[in-house]
C-alpha positions in Angstrom: 63.7 -2.3 -14.4 62.7 -3.6 -17.8 60.0 -5.8 -16.2 58.6 -2.8 -14.2 57.9 -0.9 -17.6 55.9 -3.9 -19.2 53.9 -4.3 -16.1 52.9 -0.7 -15.4 51.3 -0.2 -18.9 49.2 -3.3 -18.3 48.2 -2.1 -14.8 47.1 1.2 -16.1 45.2 -0.4 -19.0 43.4 -2.8 -16.3 42.4 0.2 -14.0 41.2 2.1 -16.8 38.8 -0.8 -17.9 37.8 -1.3 -14.3 37.1 2.5 -13.6 35.0 2.6 -16.9 33.1 -0.5 -16.0 32.2 1.1 -12.3 31.5 4.7 -13.7 29.4 3.2 -16.5 27.0 1.9 -13.9 26.3 5.3 -12.5 25.7 7.0 -15.9 23.5 4.5 -17.9 20.4 6.0 -18.9 17.9 3.0 -19.7 16.3 3.6 -23.0 13.9 1.5 -25.0 14.7 -2.1 -25.0 17.1 -1.9 -22.3 16.5 -3.6 -18.7 16.3 -1.9 -15.5 15.0 -3.6 -12.0 14.7 -6.8 -13.8 12.1 -5.6 -16.6 12.5 -4.4 -20.0 10.9 -1.4 -21.5 9.6 -2.3 -25.1 7.3 0.7 -25.2 7.8 4.4 -24.8 10.1 5.4 -22.1 8.6 8.5 -19.8 11.6 9.5 -17.5 13.9 6.7 -16.4 11.0 4.8 -14.2 7.9 4.6 -16.3 7.3 2.7 -19.6 4.2 3.2 -21.6 3.8 -0.1 -23.3 1.3 1.3 -25.7 -1.3 -1.3 -24.8 -3.2 0.5 -22.0 -0.8 -0.1 -19.4 2.4 1.4 -18.0 5.3 -0.8 -16.3 7.2 0.6 -13.0 10.8 -0.4 -14.0 11.9 -0.1 -10.4 9.0 -2.8 -9.5 8.3 -4.5 -12.8 4.5 -3.9 -11.8 2.3 -3.4 -14.6 -0.5 -0.6 -14.0 -3.6 0.3 -15.7 -2.5 3.5 -17.6 -6.2 5.1 -17.2 -6.0 5.7 -13.4 -9.9 6.5 -13.4 -11.4 4.2 -16.1 -15.1 4.2 -15.5 -16.1 1.2 -17.3 -18.4 -1.5 -15.9 -16.4 -4.5 -15.2 -17.4 -7.8 -13.8 -21.0 -6.5 -13.6 -19.8 -3.6 -11.4 -20.9 -0.4 -12.5 -18.4 2.6 -11.8 -19.8 5.6 -13.7 -18.2 8.1 -11.3 -15.0 6.6 -10.3 -15.6 5.7 -6.8 -16.5 2.2 -5.3 -16.5 0.6 -1.8 -13.9 -1.8 -1.2 -15.6 -4.9 -2.0 -16.8 -3.7 -5.3 -13.3 -2.3 -6.2 -11.7 -5.7 -5.4 -14.3 -7.5 -7.7 -14.1 -4.6 -10.2 -10.4 -4.6 -10.6 -10.2 -8.5 -11.4 -12.4 -7.9 -14.2 -10.4 -5.9 -16.2 -9.6 -7.5 -19.6 -8.3 -6.8 -23.0 -10.8 -4.3 -24.8 -11.7 -2.7 -21.4 -10.3 0.6 -20.0 -8.0 1.2 -23.0 -6.5 -2.5 -22.6 -5.1 -4.1 -25.9 -2.5 -6.3 -23.9 -4.3 -9.6 -24.3 -5.0 -9.7 -20.5 -7.8 -12.0 -19.3 -10.1 -11.8 -16.2 -8.4 -12.6 -13.0 -4.9 -11.0 -13.6 -5.6 -7.4 -12.5 -6.0 -6.7 -8.8 -6.1 -3.8 -6.2 -2.3 -2.9 -5.3 -1.2 -3.6 -1.9 -0.4 -0.6 0.5 3.4 -1.0 -0.2 2.9 -1.2 -3.9 0.6 2.2 -4.1 2.9 3.9 -1.7 5.9 3.1 -4.0 3.9 4.5 -7.0 3.3 7.8 -5.3 6.8 8.0 -3.8 10.5 7.7 -4.6 12.1 9.0 -7.9 9.6 10.2 -10.3 6.6 9.7 -8.1 3.4 9.8 -9.5 0.7 12.2 -8.2 -2.4 14.1 -9.7 -0.5 17.1 -10.3 2.5 15.0 -12.1 0.9 12.2 -13.7 4.1 10.8 -15.7 2.9 8.1 -18.4 -0.5 7.8 -16.7 -3.9 9.7 -17.3 -6.8 10.4 -15.2 -5.0 10.3 -11.9 -7.4 11.9 -9.4 -6.3 13.9 -6.3 -8.3 11.8 -3.7 -8.1 8.3 -2.3 -7.1 5.3 -4.1 -7.9 2.0 -2.5 -5.3 -0.7 -1.5 -5.9 -4.5 -1.0 -4.4 -4.2 2.4 -6.7 -4.3 5.4 -5.5 -2.7 8.7 -4.1 -5.4 11.1 -6.3 -4.5 13.8 -9.4 -3.5 12.1 -10.3 -5.7 9.3 -13.4 -3.8 8.3 -10.9 -1.1 7.3 -8.4 -0.7 4.3 -5.6 1.4 3.6 -6.0 4.1 1.2 -3.5 6.4 -0.6 -4.4 10.1 -1.6 -2.7 10.7 -4.8 -2.2 14.8 -4.4 0.4 14.6 -1.7 0.9 10.7 -0.9 -1.0 10.8 2.3 -2.0 7.4 3.7 -4.9 6.6 6.0 -7.2 3.5 6.8 -10.7 4.1 6.2 -13.8 2.0 6.4 -14.3 -0.4 3.5 -18.1 0.5 3.1 -16.8 4.1 2.1 -16.1 5.0 -1.5 -12.5 5.6 -3.2 -10.9 5.4 -6.5 -9.7 2.2 -8.0 -6.3 1.7 -9.9 -5.6 -1.8 -10.9 -2.2 -3.4 -11.2 -0.8 -6.8 -12.3 2.4 -8.8 -11.3 4.4 -8.6 -8.2 3.3 -9.6 -4.6 
């Protein structure tokens, strides 16, 4: 009987510690400097998914992709003029790779070739899931348009077409690459 009295409190303590550890996983709210999804927010947290890095970029803490904060930068990049925000697919691909420190509000030290068009799945992930981004709910971003944004993904059966994501409701479609859509560069991932 005496052994049972000594073991029982130890079991209760171990169970309490275990229960606390389990429940803590469900109630942890990421804050500045905490990691979620394998990346760390060192900037200003917007909700629990978006980290405004304070350098013209926003990190998606669920994917660790870094997005251009300004979803409608109209600066000329890589000699591609983008005054109205719309580009055809070829120009959008070149323009995205031309984003560098000092352009489009960037002060992150990025160099040419680091930025690119997002894949279809990356842009869909941005516009869906928890704390989805849309033109009426831009989260930590600015300049999000309610129209189509290019992805780097061509249609499998029609390579003269690429996928676009419409940022008002998250609709997707495949359109001819000579048409014009908005451009929202990303870096990292694949």
